[in-house]
N, C-alpha and C positions, 0 to 999 in steps of 0.2 A: 239126290245128293245132299247129305247132311249140312246144315250150316257150320261155318268154321267156328271154332271156340279156343278158348284160352286154355293151353296145357293145364291139366290139374296136378299132375304128378311130375317129380323131377324127370322120371323116365321119359314122359311124354315131351318134356320140354326140351330134352337134348338135340332131336332133329330139328327143330325151330331155332334153338340157339346157334347150331352149327350154319344152319343156312343163312341165318342173320349175319353171322361172323364173316361167310364168304361174301356176302352181298357189301360188307365194307370196302370199296374198291381203293387203290392207291394211286388213282388219277388225282390230277390237280384242278379240274373242273367242278365247282361247287354245285352247280345244278344237277351234273351227273352223278356226283356222289350222293347226294341226297335223295335222287330218284331212284338209284339203284338199292339203297338201303331202305329208305321208308316205302316203297311199293311192296317190298316182301314184308315188312314188319306189318303194314295195313292188311296185307292179304292174308297172312298166316294168323295174326292175333286179333283179327277182325275190327280194327279200329275204322271210324268213320273219316277222320281227319287228321293231319300232321302237319305240324309247321315248326321252322327252324328259325329263331331271332338271334342275332348278333349285335354285339356292341357296335354302336355307330362309330367309335373311333377305329375300330379295325375294317369297317367297310371302306370301298373305294368312295374317293372324293370327300374324305373327312377332313381335310385341311382347312376348309372354309367354315366348318361348323363352330358354333359358340360352345364355351366349355359346359353349358348346360345340355346342349344337343349331343354332343360326344358322350355324355354319361348315359344317354338313352340308348336304345335298342332299335334296330331295323329289322323288318321281315326279308330273311335272306331266300326262304322257301316255303311253299305252302301247298298242300295237295288236298282236295282239289282246290284250284286256284279260285273260283268263285265264292267259297265261304268267307275269306278273310274281309274284313270290313275296315280295318286299319292298316297302315304299313310301318307305323312308328308308336313306340310307346316310351314314357319318360322312366328313369331310373327308380322313381317312387312308386310306380304301378305295382299292384299287388303279385302280379305275376312275376315280375322281378323280384321282389322281397322274398317270395315263397322258394325261388331258385337259390338264393343266396343264404336262405336258413338252413337249407337241407340238399343233399345230393338228389333225393327224389319225393315226390310227395304225391299222393291220390286224393282227390276231392271229388265227392260224389253230389248228385244233384240235392239232396236233402241237408247238405251243409251250408252254412252263411257264405264261406268264401266263394261256392261255386259261381254265384251269380257276378263277382267280381273279375273272374276268369274269361268270362264270355266275350270275345271279340270277333265272333263268327256268326254268319247268317245261318237261320234254320236249327238252331240249337234249342231243343227241348228236353230238358231231363238228360239223363245219362251220367258220365263221369268223365273228368279230366285226370291225365298224369303228366306230372312236369318233371323233365331231368334236366340237371345242370350239364351243361357241354364246356367243361373245363372252366377256363376264365374269359372264354370268348361268346357265350351265349348260352341259349337252352332251347330244349325239344318240349314241345307241347302237343300231347296226344288226346284225341276225344273219341269216347265209344258212345253212341246213342242208347237210349234206355231200352230199344228194342234189341240190343247186342249183348252178349255176355260181358259182364262188368269186370274190370281187371281188379285182379286179387293182389294183397301185397306180396304173397309170396311169388307170384309171377313177376311182378315188378323188380324184386331183389333178385331174380335170376336173370333179368334183362340187363342190369347194371353193369356188367363186364363189356357185353357187346355195345352197349351205348356208349361207355367209355372210349373203346375203339374208334366208335364213328364219331365222338367228339374230337379225338386226335385228327381223324381224318378231314373234318371241318376245318378245324385250326389251321391245318397244313395248307386247305384251299385257300383259305382267307390271306394267309402269308404270302402266297403265290401271287392273287389278286392285287396285293400291296406292291410287290416287287414288279410286276407288270405295269401297274399305274404310274409308279415312280420312274420307271423305264421310258413310259410313252411321255409324260411330262418333260423328262431330260431331253428326249429326242426333238419335241416340239420346241423347246426352249432354243437348243443349239440350231434348229431349222431357222428359228424366228431371227436369232442373232446373225448367223450367216447371211439371210437376205436383208437385214437392216444394214450390215456391212457393206453388201454389194450395193445396195440402192444409195448409201451415203457415198461410197467412191464414186459411183458414176455421176451422183448429184454433184459431187465437187468438181468433177471435169465438166460437167454440164455447165455449172455456174461460171467457171472461168472462161469458157467458150462463148456464152451468152453475153458476158460483160465486153468482150474485145469485139465480138461480131457487132453486138447492139450499138457501138459508138461508131463504127464503120457505116451502119446502116442509117443513123441518125445525120451523118454527112451527107449520103447520098439523098435522103428525103429532103434534107434542106436545099442543097444545090439544085434537086429537080423542081422544087417550088419556084424557086428563082429563076432556073431557066423557062419554064412556062410562062412566068410573067412575061419575059422580054422576047422570047421567041415562040409567038403563038402559032407559027406554022409548023412547028416540031411538037405540037402539044399532044398528039396521038402518041409518039414515041416516048415523050416525058412522062404521060400517064402510064403508059405499060411499065416504065422504070418505077415510077412511083408505087404501083400495085404490086409489083414484085418485091420491092423493098418492103411495103406493108406486111406482105405475108411472112417476109423474112422476120420482120420485127415481132410479128405473132409466135413464132417459132422460138424467138429469143425468150419471149415472156414465159414459154412452156417450159424452156430449158430453165430458167430461173426459178420457176415453181418447184421443177424437179430436184433442185438442189437441197430441198428439205428444209429442217429447222434452222431458221437464221436466229431464232431467239427461243432456245428450248426451255428457258425458266418462263416464258410468257411475256418478257419485255417487248413493247413495240408493237404487241398484237392489240389492238381497240384500246389506246390510251384513256378515250373518252369514256361515256357511260357505257354500261352493259347492254347489248343490243338484243332485240326479240328476233328469233331466226324467221318469222313469218315474212316480214319484209324481204328478206334475203332469198329465201325460199321462192316466194311468189314472183321476184325479178328474174330468178333462174328459170322459173317455168315459162316465162314470156320469151326467154332467149330459146329454150329447147322446144317449145311449140312451134316454132316455125318450120321445123323438120317433120312434124306429123303427118304420117301419110293417111290415105282412107282406110277406115276400118280400126283405127286405133283410138282409143279415148283415154284422157289423162284426168284423174280424180285426185284432189289434195284435200287432206283431211287433218284436223288439229284435235289431239287428244289430251286431257286433263290440262295442266298448266305447267308446259316446259319451262325450265329456267332460262333465263338470258345468258348471254355468252358474250364474251370479248373476241373481237374478231376484225380482220381486215376484211371489210364487206365484198370489195369488188373481186378479191382473190377467191373468197369463199362462194360467191355469187358464180363465178366461173367453174369452180370445182363441181357444184351442185348440178349446174347446167350441163356439163361434161357426163355425169352419172345418169341424168334423165335422159339425153340424148342416147346413150348406150342403151337404156331400157327401152326407149321408144323402137329404135331401130331392132332390137331382138323382137319385140311385140309385133313388128311390123311384118314378120315372116308368117305370123300365126294368127294376127288379129287378137283384139280383146282390150283389156284395160291395162293402163299403167297407174298405179297408186303411189301416191306421196305422202307421207305421215309425218307430222311433228308431234312427239310425245316426252315426257319425262321418264328417266331410266335411273334407277339407283344400281351401281355396280358394285359387286363385293369382288374380293380378291380372287375367289374361286372361278368368276367369271372372265378373267383376263385371257384364257386360254381359247376361249370363244371369238376373241378379237385379234387374229394374226397380223393384222396390217395395221402400222401406226405406231403410236407410242403411248400406247395406254399403261399408267405406272401406278395409279393412286385409285383407290376406291373411294366411292362418294356419288354425288349426284352429277347428271349429265344431262343435255338434251339431245334427243337421238331424232335423227332424220331417216326413214326407210322408203327406200325407192324399190317398189315391186313390180314384177313384169310376169306377162304368162308367154314368155318366149319358149325356144328351145331348152333353155337350161344349160348347165355345165356340169362336167365331171370333174372330179378332184384335180387332175392335171390341169385342166382350163382354169380353175378358181385360183390355183396357185399362181399361174401365168398372168393372170387379168391385170395386175399392175405393173408388169414388168417394162421398164423404159426402153422399148424397142420401137423403133421407127419403122412404121408398116409400109410397104409399098403400095402403090394403086390409088384409087380414090379414097379409102378409109386410113386415118392415120390416127385411130384411138389408141395404138399403143402408146405414143407419147402422150396423148392427150390424158388418157387413164393414169398414167404415171405421174404426170403434173398435178391432177387432182388429189393423188395420194400425198404427194410433196405438200400441197396446201394444208391438208388435213393433218399432217404430221406437225407442221410449223404451229398449229393450233393446239398441239398436245392431244389431238384426238386419235381415233381408232377406227377401223372398218371390219365390220364381219361379212362374208358372203355366205348365204344360204342358198344352195341350188342342187339340182340333180337333172340328168337329162330328162328332157320332154317334161319336166315340173316347173319351169320358170326359174326365176331368180329373185331374191330380195337381197338388197345391200343395204347395212344399217351402219350409218355414221353417228360416232359418238363424240360429243364436244363438251369438255368441261364446263360445269355452271360457275359462271361469275358472281353470282348473288342469289338471293333467295328467289324461289320461283313465282313469276308474275302472273297475275290472274289473266286467263285469256277467255275467249270464246270459241267455240267449236263451230267449223264451218266446212262447207264442202262444194266443190264446184266441179264440174266438167267440161272440157274441151274437146269438141268434135269437128271434124273436117273431113 
């Protein structure tokens, strides 16, 4: 079978142009559109490589980019994938400048500009063809020295079908932006509804806890007095006191569930900023009492996490709850629970990854990760992880987890949950920095029982 070659005459080019025209699909999926057109183009005209570059400002997730990044270009499609050595270029790159100066250009290996256009592996000689794709991007083609080199007449004949392809790419990118905007709106509405539901339940819980707590305080006080004067009834008094203490703990959780009492940060850690090392270590001491055989807990510190202003008792309780959940999840499969403290810089576009809590401001945060190797969760289980539901039976983690989230919300923090069935779970807690990061030392310890 003779090798493919570029059409030499207009008559020879007509079937190729017709086939390419048919390959420009009307679908809205960018990858499908590029695959359909460029596979035909490469096969019929014997190119070795094709790539589509789009302006970063029209690609998904462009909202969080800087002005300089938005002016650049991102790699939207490449065939074959393995040849591309970079996925982004600046607006000042020679490839971009060349596409802005003309609708198309051909650069052979003996021209000085050829080396500036090489961003692929395995390029040794040959020629590049660069087309402008309307105002949204550019098309880059490469033919090796072993293949027929593109002629100017052939490239001119390709311009109409490439223009159609550019219109299809533009439509796909517009569709992606609409889909992304709708998804962000859906997530924002879902987050607002969840926060509204949590706030209303928290307000009710706070009122119930206050009234119930006053009654329990009276019971505990009178039980203590009765024990002192009626030693014969001590067993019954002890039972009353134990029940009242358990109910008092429930009141404390209900109070924590009530959410931010000081959304602006007032009343939280009015003293000096606190390093999280001590709080996390104390929480580990509480949680490790529940460590079953076959589970190991490891704590790590990475970098220099910033100090935070906090209510140490409440935060210690919240972390202990999250660690206990991870230990319980690991107990079913065995393995390691890892607790990490590290610095985290959060950008506005990262907010979407932290659906639980009150993340409202970009900047520096202290991050605590609690990772287990348990059964993991599906999307529905992740969404319901912090629902304030009092479970029946021995486990009451529904209320405990909701109370933990209430503490984190009160500290203007946020939570992300990364999990999948049979893949474990990683809970990431962000707390806003109170000052410049302190210099700390890395440490690691293992608890085994």
